[in-house]
N, C-alpha and C positions, 0 to 999 in steps of 0.2 A: 398110466397107475389104472387101475379099474377100482370104482367105488361099488361097494357091495350093497343092497339094502337088506331088508327083513325076509325072512322066506314066505312071508304072505304077499309081497310083490311078484315073487316069480309064481304061484297058485295063480293069482289075479291075473298077470300078462299070457299063461297058458290058458286059462279059460277065454280070455279073450281073441287067440290066436284060432280056439276049435271054433268060436264062434264065426269069425270069418269065414275059414272053412268051408261052415254049414252053409254060410250065407251065400258064395259062391257057388255050392253045389244045388240050391237051390234055383239059382238063375240060369245055371247049365241044364239043369232037368225042363226048365219053361221055355227054353229054347232060344235065350240071349246068351249071345257070343261076349265071353270074357276076352277076347285079344285086342291088346293096345300096342304103344308103343313101348310099353314096358315088359312087352312079351317079348321083344327084341334082344333087351338087356343079358348079361350075363353076370346075377349077384354076385355069385362067387369071386369077380374077378373088379369089380367095383368098387371105387374110393372116393371119397370127399376128401376135399385136399385145402383143410384149413390155412389160416397164414396169419402168425404172428408178429408182430413190429415193435421197435420202441421209435418213435418219435420226439423231436426237441426243435425250438424256436433257434434259431442263427441270430446274430448281433444284430439285423436288420428286421427280425419280427418275424422272418418268412418260417414255416415249417417245413423242417426237412427230416428224412428216412437216415436214422444212426445205424439200425440192423433190421432187416427182414427177412423171413424164412416162409418159405410155404412147402407142407410137407408133401411127399411121395408115400408110396407102398411102406417103405421102412423108417425107422423114428431118424430125425434129422435133427442135428445141431449146427448153429453158426456163431462163430466170434467176429465183435467188433470193438474197437474204443471208445468210448464215451469220456468226453474231454467238458467237464461241468463248467468250465469258465468260457466255455465258446457257444454252450446250448442251457437254455432253461425252458419251463413249461416241458418236461417230459412226460413221456405216457408211454404205456403197455398198451397196444393195441390187437385185438382177436376178430377176426372177423371169417365165415365160411356161408360158401352159397350152395345149394343144394343144385349142382347140375346133371345130376343123372337121370332126370325126366320122369322120375317116380317118387312117392313121398314114403317115409321110412321113419323111422323111432331116432332118436338122437339124444345124447345131451353133453353140455359142453365145460369144462375147465380151464380157468387160469391159477398158474401159482407162481405167485408173486417171490423175490430173492429171499425173504425174511424166512421163511419156511426151508430154506437152504440153508440158509447163515447159521440159522437154531441148530438144527440136525448137525452142523459142524462143530459148534461151540465156536462161532465166529460173532463179533460184535455188527450189529446191523449194518446194511451197505445202502442200497437203494431201498427204501420205504413207500407205501402209498401215503398222501400227502391229501389228508381230510380238508384243510383250510382250501383247495381248491373245487370243490365240492365232490359229491360221491361219485363210485364207480358209476357209469351208465351201460343198462345192458337196453338191446333193441332185437326186437323179433319182428322179422318183415316179410309177408308174404304167405304165413302161417293160416289155416283154415277158421275162419270166423266163430267154427261151430264145435271148436274143442271144449271137450268136458273138462279135462284138465289143463289148464294152459302153462304157460312158461313159465318158470317161479326164479326168483332172484335168491339165493342162499349162500351165507357164509362162514367162514371158518378162521379163528383166529387162534388154532394151536395146532399142534404139528402132526397130529393123529388123523387130520381131513374129517374131522365131525363138525356139520355143518349144522345152523341155524337160521330161521328167517328172520330174527332181530338182529335189524344191521345196526352195528356201532361204529363211530367215525373215530377208529384210533389206528395210531399207525402198527400195531402188533398184527393187523390184517394179514393174512398169508393163503389164501386161497380162496377164488369166487368160483359159485356151482350155478350153470343156467342150463335149467330142465326142468322135471316135475319133483315134487317134493310134498308130503302132507304133515310130518312131522321131525323132530329133530334126530331121527334115527335112519331114515328111507328117502333115496332119492331112485330117479326112474326116467327112463328117456320120455320125451314126447313126440307125438308124430309131426315130420317136418315137410312139408308140400312141396313139390316138384320147382324149383328156381327159389323158395323162398332163402332167407338171409339172417343170419344170425351177427350181432355187433356187441363186442364188449370195449369197455374205454376205463382204463384206470390211472388218475394224474401218481405222479411219484416225486418223490426227492431224497435228496443226499440226505443219510442220518446224520445229524450232528457233531458225533464222535466219530465218523468216518475216518479212516489213520492213513489211507489212500498207499496201502501197501502194495505194491505192484504185482504179488504174487498173489491177492484178494479178487474174486471176480464176485459180481452179482448175476445170478443164476436165473432165468424164468423158463417157464413149462407152460407150453398149452397140451390138453388132451380132449379128443373127440371122441366116443364112445358111440357107435351108430351099428344096426342089424340090417343087413340088406336078407332080399328074400324073405320078409316078416323077421322071423327070430332064427331062420336058419342058419345066418352069417352073422358072427358076433365079432365087430374088427377095431380097435383101438388106433389112433392116428396122435402121434407127439410130435411137436415141432420145441425147440429149444434154442434160446439165445443166450449166449454167457457173452458179459461187458469186462472188461477191464476199464477203471473208471479213475480218470488220470485228470488233470489240470495244468494250466500255464505256468501259473506263477502260485507261490506260497510265500504270501509276506506277512510281514509284524511291524507294528509301530516299535521304535529304537531312539534311542542316546547317542549325543557327539559330542564329545567335550568343548568345540567352540565350531562357529560357521564354516571358518576354515578346514577343519576335517570334515564337517558335513559335507562340504562340495568337492571335498577330493577324497581321502583314503576312506571315509565312512559310507559315500555315496551312494554303495546299494548294501548296507548293513542290512536294511530292509526285506532284502529278499533270502529267504532261506531254501525255498527249491525254484529249479527251474525246468520248466520240459519241453522236448521239440514236441513237432506234431505228429511222431509216432510215439508217445510217452515215454521215451527216453530222456534219462535229467540230464541237464545240459550244466556243466561244472562252472563254466564261464560266465560270471553273473555280468560282467563288463558288455555283455553283448547284447542286453537290455537297456534301452531309451531310461531317462532319470530325470526327470524336471520336478526343480525345488521352487515351491512359491510360499513366502511370506505369509502369515496366517494375523487375522486380528489378536493373536495371544502372541504376548511378548517369548520367543524363545521358542517358539512352536512355529514348525514349518510343514506345509505336504509334500510330500515324494509323491510323484506319478512316475511307474514304471511299466515300460509296454516292451511286452515282446510278442512275437507270433500275432501280432494283433488284437491282443488281449492288453488292457491297461487295467491297474490297481493301484488306488491311493493307499498311502499310509502317515501319519503323524510322525516327527521328526523334534525330538526336545533336543536342544541346546544348552549344555551346562553355562558355559561363558557367553551370555547374547551381545558379546559387543559385535557391532557391526560397523561399516564403514562404505559409503557409495562416493564414487570419484571419478571423473571426467577427464580428457584429455583438455591442455589449455597450452596457451601462446603466452609467453613473454617477450616485452620489448627489448630490444638489443641495447647493451651496455647495461642494461638497469639490475636491479640491488635483488639477489637470489635470494635471501637470508626472508625478505620481508614479503615474497611472494612463494614461497615452496611449496605451501599448502591451499595454493589457489585452486587446484583441483579438487577440493573435498567438497561435498553436496551437501552430505549427512551424516551423522554420527549416532551411535547409541553404546553406553557403558555395559558394563558386564550384567546388570541388572536389567538392560533392556530399556532404559531410559534414555530420551534424546539428550544430548550435549552438545554448543556451541565448538564449533570449530576456532582452533586445531586439538583441543581436548587432549588426551594423553597417546595423540598418534606421532608415530616414529616413522623417520622415514630408512626402511632398512635395508635397499640398496639402491642403486644409481648405475646405469650405464650408458656410456656414450653412444654415438650414431655409429660407433664400429662393434658396439657389444661389448666393450671393457667396462671392466669395473672401474668407477671413479668416484670420489672424495663427494663432489659437488658439481652444479650444474655450473657450466662456464657462461656467461649471459653475452660474454664478446663472439662467440662462436655463433656467428650470424647465419639463421636458416637453417641451422641443425635442429636433428631432433633426440634428447634424450628418454630415457626409459627411467619411470621413478617406480618404489613399491611403497605404499604408504602400507602400516601397520597400527592396527587398533585393538588391543587386547590381544584376542584370538582369531582376529579377522584381516585378510590383507588385500590390497587390491592394485595393480600396476596400471599405470595409465603414462601416457607419453606428453611430454615437455616441448615445444617447438620455440625456439631463438626466434625474434623478430627480422627484418631485415634492419641491413645497417642505414640508419635514419638521417635526414639533413634538418638543418633550423628551420622551425616553424614558428611564422609569427601571424597568432590568430585573427579574425577582424576583429575591429573597435569602432567604436562611436569617434567622429571625428571631432574633439574637445579641442583640437589646438594648444593639448600637454605634450609634452616628451615623452618618449618611449622610459620604459623602464624594464627590470629584468629581473627574471628567477628563474632557481636551479632547477633543472631537471636532471634524475639520475643517469650520466653515462650518457650525456647528450654532446654534442660539437659546441665547443665553444665558439663564440660569437664576437667578431670580430669588426669592432667600428670604426678601424684605423683609414678604412679608405670609404671615401666617399663622392659623388659627381652628381651634380644637380639633385640633391635633396635626396635623392635615394642611398639606403644604405645598403651595401653588401657584406654578405657572411661567408665565410670558409664553411665548407659541407663537408671537410675530410679532415680537422685537425679534431685529435683526440684528447681528453682531458687529461691533465698530466696528473701525478699521483694520485690516480683513483679517485680525486675530489670530483664533486659536482658542480660541473661546468655552469656558467650562467648562460641564458638564452634571451636574445632580443625580443620584446614581448609589447603588445600594445597596454595603454593604460588600462581598456578593459577587463583587462586580467586580474583575479583579485589576487591578493598577496595571502601568504602563508599565515592562517590565524585569523583570516579577515570570513565574515558570514558572506554567505549569497544564499541566492533563492531560484526556485525554476520559476519563468512566464512560461513556458511550454511545456505539453506532455513528457517526459523523460524517462530515463530507468537508472538505476543505480547496480553497476556491474562489478563483479568478482576479477576480471581483466581487465584491461587496455584496451582491447578488440573488439571488444563490445560484440560478443558472439550472444545470439539469442540462448545460449544452452547456461550462459554466464551472467544473467541477468538475476538479480536479489531482489529489487523492491520495484513496482510501477508507481509514478507520481504523475496522476493525473492535473491537466492545467486546471487552475483553479483561480478564482477570485484574489484580486491582490493582497487582501487579508488574510486569504487562508493559505497563500503559498507555503511550498515547502522550503525550508531552510536547513544551512548545512555550512560547518565550520571548516574549510580548506586546511589539510593537514600536509599537503605535500602536492607534486605533480608527477608526471608522466606523460610518455608520447605512445602511440599507436602504432604498429607495426610501417606503417604509411607516413608517420610523422605527425598525428594530428593530437596536438595538446591536450590532456585530459588532469582533472584536478582528482587529486584522492581526498576524498571528503569523510567527514561523519555527520552522518545524520542527527540533529538538534529538534527534531519536531516532538517535544517531550508527551504529546497527550495521543502518541500514534503507536502500534507495535513495531516498528520500524525504528525508534528510539535508538540510538547509539551504535545500529549498524554502520559498518567501516567498509569501503569502496571505491568507486570511479565515477565520475559521471563528467558529462562535456564542458570544455571551458567554452564554448563558441557562445558568445553573448548575445545570439539571435534567442539562445535559451535561458541562458545561466547570466546572471546580473551580480555585482555587488549589491547585498541588502539595505546598505545604507549609501545615500546622498554624498555624491562627491564635488556636487557644484552650487551654487547659488541659484537660487530661483529667478526668473524674470518677473521682473517688477518688483523682487522682495516680498513676493506673498506665497502664501502654505496656506493648506486646509486641513483639519483632522479628520480622517476615513475612519480610524478604532472606533468600533460601537461604544467602548469604554472609555473613549476619550483620552485626553494627552495629560500628563503632568508636568509643570514646569518647576523649575528648580534653581535655587541661589548659585549654587555650584555646578564646573562643567563635569564634574565625577557624577551629576544628579543626585546630590545632596541639597538639605534643605528645601523641600516643596514646598511652593507658595501658591499654588493655584492649578485648578485642573481643566482644560477647557476642553468641552462639550464635543459630541461629534458633530462635522458641519462647522465647525470653529472656523473662522479667517484669520490668519497672524501674519506681522509684519516682522521681518529679520533683517539684523542688520549685518548678520556674517556669519560664516561655515567654519568651525574650529575642529580641528584632529583631536581626537581622545584614543591613546593606544591604535588599535586597529580600527576603529568606530569614527562617527561623526558626530556634531551636535549641531544644532543652531539655536545663536542668540539672539533674544527677538529685541525688539527696539527698547522695551525697558529693564534689558539687561538682564533678565532671567533665561536660562536655556531649557531646550526642550530635545527629544532624541532627532537624528536625522534619519531613523529607520522608515523604510518606503510603505512597511506593511502597517505603519500609524500615521503616515502623514503624506502627504501627494502636494507637488509645485504646484502653484498656482490658483484661482480660484476656482472650485467647483460644486 
């Protein structure tokens, strides 16, 4: 494109040429030689070769050339693909160096896509980005005594009218770098040998660009120059056309349930997906999808990754029911119905509120080790693994249930009190046979199964608490979901504490681990703690857990009150009819121990009764 100035510009330029010719004639007449390296040039064939390039930063922040073209004698065009998901900080860059060996008049133009978009009645594609600064223009190596320096001028219209006043607007269409005095005249400026011109324009994608594959963004640079002064007028054009594409077109979406989000609706956030060559990829499942919960109920982050590009969207689940569950193990021969929800770790209802297990959870499918659908887990199938599916509203999760090994009789360690052994009933355990005894040792049958599916009795030491009795922990222990005490099954940790602060539990049943270790099934009764009311399994090992109530008389029949609030004395064994309160540190003498239901009382020498709770009193004088 050639830009014409006013007729006055032509007159001035012709006058300047006449003056130059006269000047050289004078020099010749005075005997000066005008021969130079330029005399060997052939101006009619000489050509300057400007470069037009589009650059962008890749994912690592390194500048890459997306398209580049350097003109030759004829106008040239190149086409490239611009993926705006893979490149940022886009620039149009124009440069030219005078390598002809002599100075000559030049003017420079860069035309942006908006000029051509507007002409074709298309929406904007790539536009000037004023938020990243002004366009930069540099003239390097020009003569320092130029009367008319290189000037920057701007066009915001489609008819190439240039103004000296810069406006930071996306409507910028063209840039001129040369000579200019007013809004209607532009002309060339003398460019010295080896001088250089650079023009850089920051660009951005227009907000409403539609990514139509038939749309292109066109850039054009023009350089007009004169060789052999004004006798040879030349124009060199470079043109780059870009097809603008992206890798992922994504948007926020909704899903009915968490189950549909993680399955059928997993890729609903992808509107369009494109390969590296710009062609649309219809199979959305070729992308990777990672779903992560947020702090907001029912809202999830979904990260899609394809061809090295990752984009995130928000997915809103209408039914916010969730379930988190894990694999677990149950004892051989134990009661399935009381353990079938042991795999559940956490639940939320349809409104996203946390609920206690099992809530409204249903087991919607059970498969045996052969993969066959069955009605329930057979706990007599030693060392077999079942697969069960929990369903909570719209959420489901499948876990594995493993049946433990066939167990033998367990006799946990106990204090040597000289008393006789007692028995407890453990679900699905072999029956104790005390009919054979030799040398005071009790023999047990390890393979006899309980009759009529009843709970058999197992020989245990007197240190084991009876069902309904209260126990407390002497050392650090955990409350577990299952009997095999896996780390993942821990519900509550109880730290070792002073006697008066030891955690208490009520024994509600018994079970054994897959290796035969006896466990208490208990209810937490620490009423001032958050764990109050939780149900699970703890060890029955008397090194860790013992009866809360004394079962024997103290030596020398002496007791000491250790409760900070003291201990009350009562007329009756059921601790009614209070008579007195003994302060902390009081020493008391007792005459006998009395059982009352599953607890015990001490009767003082005066006939009153006090508790035998170890958290309130201690045997002996202290």
